[in-house]
C-alpha positions as CSV (number, residue, x, y, z in Angstrom):
1,X,0.0,0.2,0.1
2,X,1.4,3.4,-1.0
3,X,1.6,6.6,1.2
4,X,-1.4,8.0,-0.6
5,X,-3.5,5.2,-0.1
6,X,-2.6,4.7,3.5
7,X,-3.4,8.5,3.8
8,X,-7.0,8.2,2.1
9,X,-7.7,4.8,4.6
10,X,-6.7,7.1,7.8
11,X,-8.8,9.9,6.2
12,X,-11.9,7.7,5.4
13,X,-11.4,6.1,8.9
14,X,-11.3,9.2,10.8
15,X,-13.6,10.9,9.1
16,X,-16.1,7.6,9.9
17,X,-15.2,7.5,13.6
18,X,-16.0,11.1,13.9
19,X,-19.6,10.3,12.3
20,X,-19.7,7.5,14.8
21,X,-19.3,10.1,17.9
22,X,-21.8,12.4,16.4
23,X,-24.4,9.4,16.4
24,X,-23.5,8.8,20.2
25,X,-23.6,12.5,21.2
26,X,-27.1,12.4,19.6
27,X,-28.2,9.7,21.4
28,X,-27.8,11.4,24.8
29,X,-31.2,13.2,25.3
30,X,-32.8,10.0,23.6
31,X,-31.3,7.8,26.4
32,X,-32.4,10.3,29.3
33,X,-35.6,10.2,28.1
34,X,-36.2,6.7,27.7
35,X,-34.2,6.3,31.3
36,X,-37.2,8.1,32.8
37,X,-39.5,5.1,32.3
38,X,-37.0,1.9,32.2
39,X,-34.0,0.8,34.4
40,X,-30.4,1.3,32.9
41,X,-29.9,-2.2,32.5
42,X,-33.2,-3.4,30.8
43,X,-32.4,-0.4,28.4
44,X,-28.9,-1.8,27.9
45,X,-30.3,-5.4,27.4
46,X,-32.9,-4.2,24.9
47,X,-30.4,-2.4,23.1
48,X,-27.6,-4.8,22.6
49,X,-29.9,-7.7,22.0
50,X,-31.5,-5.7,19.2
51,X,-28.0,-4.8,18.0
52,X,-26.7,-8.6,18.2
53,X,-29.5,-9.6,16.1
54,X,-28.9,-7.0,13.5
55,X,-25.1,-8.1,13.7
56,X,-25.8,-11.8,13.0
57,X,-28.0,-11.3,10.1
58,X,-25.3,-9.1,8.7
59,X,-22.8,-11.7,9.6
60,X,-25.0,-14.7,8.0
61,X,-25.9,-12.4,4.7
62,X,-22.0,-12.0,4.0
63,X,-20.7,-15.8,2.7
64,X,-17.0,-15.4,3.9
65,X,-17.8,-14.0,7.0
66,X,-19.6,-17.4,8.1
67,X,-16.2,-19.0,8.2
68,X,-14.2,-16.0,10.6
69,X,-16.1,-17.1,13.7
70,X,-12.7,-19.1,14.8
71,X,-11.9,-20.0,18.0
72,X,-9.3,-16.7,18.2
73,X,-12.5,-14.7,16.9
74,X,-14.7,-16.0,19.9
75,X,-12.0,-15.2,22.4
76,X,-11.2,-12.0,21.2
77,X,-14.7,-10.8,21.1
78,X,-15.3,-12.0,24.8
79,X,-12.6,-10.3,26.0
80,X,-13.9,-6.9,24.2
81,X,-17.3,-7.4,25.3
82,X,-16.5,-8.1,28.6
83,X,-14.5,-4.7,28.5
84,X,-17.3,-3.1,27.3
85,X,-19.6,-4.3,29.9
86,X,-17.0,-3.2,32.4
87,X,-17.1,0.3,31.4
88,X,-21.0,0.6,31.2
89,X,-21.2,-1.4,34.5
90,X,-18.8,0.8,36.5
91,X,-20.3,4.5,34.7
92,X,-23.9,3.1,35.8
93,X,-22.7,2.2,39.4
94,X,-20.7,5.6,39.7
95,X,-23.2,7.7,38.6
96,X,-25.6,6.8,41.6
97,X,-22.8,9.3,43.6
98,X,-21.5,11.6,41.5
99,X,-22.9,14.4,38.7
100,X,-23.0,13.8,35.2
101,X,-20.6,16.6,34.5
102,X,-17.8,14.8,36.5
103,X,-19.0,11.4,35.1
104,X,-18.4,12.7,31.6
105,X,-14.9,14.4,32.5
106,X,-13.7,11.3,34.0
107,X,-15.0,8.7,31.2
108,X,-13.2,11.3,28.7
109,X,-10.1,11.0,30.7
110,X,-9.8,7.4,28.6
111,X,-8.5,10.0,26.2
112,X,-5.0,9.8,28.4
113,X,-5.2,6.4,29.6
114,X,-5.2,5.0,26.0
115,X,-1.8,6.3,25.0
116,X,-0.4,4.8,28.3
117,X,-2.2,1.5,27.5
118,X,-1.0,1.3,23.7
119,X,2.7,1.1,24.6
120,X,2.8,-2.3,26.7
121,X,-0.3,-3.9,24.6
122,X,1.0,-2.6,21.2
123,X,4.4,-2.3,21.6
124,X,4.2,0.8,19.8
125,X,4.7,4.5,21.5
126,X,2.3,7.4,20.8
127,X,3.8,10.1,18.7
128,X,4.5,13.3,20.7
129,X,1.7,15.2,18.8
130,X,-0.8,12.4,20.0
131,X,0.5,13.1,23.9
132,X,-0.2,17.1,23.3
133,X,-4.0,16.3,21.4
134,X,-4.9,13.9,24.5
135,X,-3.8,16.8,27.0
136,X,-5.6,19.3,25.4
137,X,-8.7,17.3,25.1
138,X,-8.6,16.7,28.9
139,X,-8.4,20.5,29.5
140,X,-11.2,21.1,27.1
141,X,-13.3,18.3,28.7
142,X,-12.6,19.9,32.2
143,X,-13.9,23.3,31.1
144,X,-17.0,21.9,28.9
145,X,-18.2,19.7,31.9
146,X,-17.3,22.6,34.4
147,X,-15.9,19.8,37.1
148,X,-14.6,20.5,40.5
149,X,-11.8,18.0,40.5
150,X,-11.1,18.7,44.3
151,X,-14.3,17.0,45.0
152,X,-13.7,13.4,44.5
153,X,-16.0,10.6,46.1
154,X,-16.2,6.7,46.2
155,X,-18.6,7.3,42.6
156,X,-15.7,9.3,41.0
157,X,-13.6,6.5,41.5
158,X,-16.1,4.0,40.0
159,X,-16.5,6.2,36.7
160,X,-12.5,6.1,36.7
161,X,-12.7,2.4,36.6
162,X,-15.2,2.5,33.9
163,X,-12.5,4.7,31.6
164,X,-9.9,2.1,32.3
165,X,-12.2,-0.6,31.0
166,X,-13.5,1.7,28.1
167,X,-9.8,2.4,27.5
168,X,-8.5,-1.0,27.2
169,X,-11.4,-1.6,24.5
170,X,-10.2,0.7,22.3
171,X,-6.4,-0.7,22.6
172,X,-7.3,-4.4,22.2
173,X,-9.9,-3.5,19.3
174,X,-6.6,-1.6,17.5
175,X,-4.6,-5.0,18.3
176,X,-7.1,-7.8,17.3
177,X,-8.6,-5.9,14.3
178,X,-5.8,-6.3,12.1
179,X,-5.7,-10.1,12.4
180,X,-9.6,-11.0,12.5
181,X,-12.9,-10.0,10.3
182,X,-14.5,-7.0,11.6
183,X,-17.9,-8.3,11.3
184,X,-17.5,-11.7,13.1
185,X,-15.6,-9.9,15.9
186,X,-17.9,-7.1,16.6
187,X,-20.7,-9.7,16.8
188,X,-19.4,-11.8,19.3
189,X,-18.1,-8.7,21.3
190,X,-21.7,-7.3,21.2
191,X,-23.3,-10.7,21.9
192,X,-21.2,-10.9,24.9
193,X,-22.1,-7.7,26.1
194,X,-25.8,-8.4,25.8
195,X,-25.3,-11.9,27.9
196,X,-23.4,-9.9,30.8
197,X,-26.4,-6.8,30.4
198,X,-29.0,-9.7,30.6
199,X,-27.2,-11.6,33.3
200,X,-27.4,-8.1,35.2
201,X,-30.5,-7.4,34.8
202,X,-31.8,-10.9,36.0
203,X,-29.8,-10.6,39.0
204,X,-31.6,-6.8,39.5
205,X,-34.6,-8.8,39.4
206,X,-34.2,-10.4,42.8
207,X,-33.2,-7.1,44.6
208,X,-36.1,-5.5,46.6
209,X,-34.7,-2.4,46.5
210,X,-34.1,-2.5,42.6
211,X,-36.3,-4.9,41.3
212,X,-39.5,-2.4,41.1
213,X,-37.4,0.0,38.5
214,X,-37.2,-2.5,35.6
215,X,-40.2,-1.1,34.1
216,X,-42.1,1.8,35.7
217,X,-45.4,0.6,33.9
218,X,-46.7,-1.4,30.9
219,X,-47.7,2.2,29.5
220,X,-43.7,2.9,29.5
221,X,-42.6,-0.3,28.1
222,X,-45.2,0.0,25.4
223,X,-44.5,3.9,24.9
224,X,-43.2,4.8,21.1
225,X,-40.8,7.3,22.3
226,X,-38.9,4.4,24.4
227,X,-38.8,2.1,21.2
228,X,-37.4,4.8,19.2
229,X,-34.7,5.1,21.7
230,X,-34.0,1.7,22.1
231,X,-33.7,1.0,17.9
232,X,-31.7,4.2,17.3
233,X,-29.3,3.1,20.1
234,X,-29.4,-0.3,19.0
235,X,-28.8,-0.2,15.4
236,X,-27.1,3.0,14.6
237,X,-25.6,3.7,17.6
238,X,-24.2,0.2,18.6
239,X,-24.4,-2.3,15.6
240,X,-23.1,0.1,13.4
241,X,-20.7,2.1,15.6
242,X,-18.7,-1.0,16.7
243,X,-18.4,-2.4,13.6
244,X,-17.2,0.9,12.2
245,X,-14.7,1.0,15.2
246,X,-13.5,-2.1,14.7
247,X,-13.2,-2.1,11.1
248,X,-11.6,1.4,10.9
249,X,-9.2,0.8,13.7
250,X,-6.9,-1.1,11.4
251,X,-6.4,2.2,9.4
252,X,-5.9,4.5,12.6
253,X,-4.1,4.3,15.7
254,X,-5.9,3.7,19.1
255,X,-4.8,7.0,20.6
256,X,-6.1,9.0,17.7
257,X,-9.6,6.9,17.8
258,X,-9.7,8.0,21.7
259,X,-9.1,11.9,20.9
260,X,-11.7,11.6,18.1
261,X,-14.3,9.9,20.4
262,X,-13.5,12.9,22.8
263,X,-15.8,15.0,20.5
264,X,-18.9,13.2,22.1
265,X,-19.7,15.4,24.5
266,X,-19.3,18.6,22.4
267,X,-21.7,17.1,20.1
268,X,-24.2,16.3,22.8
269,X,-23.8,20.0,23.9
270,X,-24.2,21.3,20.5
271,X,-27.3,19.4,19.7
272,X,-28.6,20.1,23.3
273,X,-28.1,23.9,22.4
274,X,-29.3,23.6,18.8
275,X,-32.7,21.6,19.9
276,X,-33.3,22.1,23.4
277,X,-31.9,25.5,23.7
278,X,-29.5,24.4,26.7
279,X,-27.1,27.1,27.9
280,X,-23.3,26.6,26.9
281,X,-21.2,28.9,29.0
282,X,-18.1,30.4,28.0
283,X,-15.7,27.7,29.5
284,X,-18.0,25.3,27.7
285,X,-17.3,26.8,24.3
286,X,-13.9,27.2,24.9
287,X,-13.9,23.5,25.8
288,X,-15.4,22.2,22.9
289,X,-13.2,24.6,20.5
290,X,-9.9,22.8,22.8
291,X,-11.2,19.4,21.8
292,X,-11.9,19.9,18.3
293,X,-8.1,21.7,18.2
294,X,-6.9,18.5,20.1
295,X,-8.2,16.2,17.3
296,X,-6.3,18.1,14.4
297,X,-3.4,18.6,16.8
298,X,-3.3,14.5,17.0
299,X,-4.1,14.0,13.7
300,X,-3.4,16.7,10.6
301,X,-4.8,14.5,8.5
302,X,-8.4,14.8,9.6
303,X,-10.0,17.2,7.4
304,X,-13.1,17.8,6.1
305,X,-12.3,17.7,2.6
306,X,-11.1,14.5,1.4
307,X,-7.6,14.3,0.5
308,X,-6.6,14.6,-3.6
309,X,-5.3,11.5,-5.3
310,X,-3.0,12.2,-7.8
């Protein structure tokens, strides 16, 4: 593969991952509305179950993918799915005692953890511009969320663990994506994630304190808005998003992926401002600009205009 083709592939990868991040940011308000009626793990189980079905159909439709479900793929996918579940689980537990702003900031710290973990896992040291971009992204996240890092409690520690799990998922996705079929790997990953969420939901049903919160009412369960939220989060925000991550991390680094993913709260804030007239403070605007800037510092090839090929 020549240099121009490599540059084009990286551009396509980064723009697609940026679109994935936009989709995730756009689901914030949908998810928030659905969680007013059903429990977190009921929502996650339904979301990931539908995504798994979609991925299985896709895998069975493409002939060569059927033979890609090897023992190695099942092991790698199970590991990635368990890492994702760890991220979702620790974030959910942490949100019980911390603020959404602090949770958003701490989750976003995986942008710094990824280059730290990439060296021992991938045996490749991040470039100086990657570190610079990651640190600028952290400053931007702090300004955007308006967190007070002096007030750390138990919930914050749990969300920080969430960030570690998500960072590991990004790093190991790069490691496995180079060797395995992306669709087969993603299918196993999301299927295992679904199993973990289903098990957690089942265990919750035995709890006297949380069992009654699985579904607030039958009317809520059959609500159109709830199922629209579940379907949007299941198909574009899970099935497509994680397949795209797995596929395109063959062409871009885990550090650059993490920096692009740090745009999620920026998109969420922008959509909230446009759609719901949410107020964004001056520091929040500066934070958004810094996160945008960090993305271009980490990888100057990320441009809206497609690079010309001669």
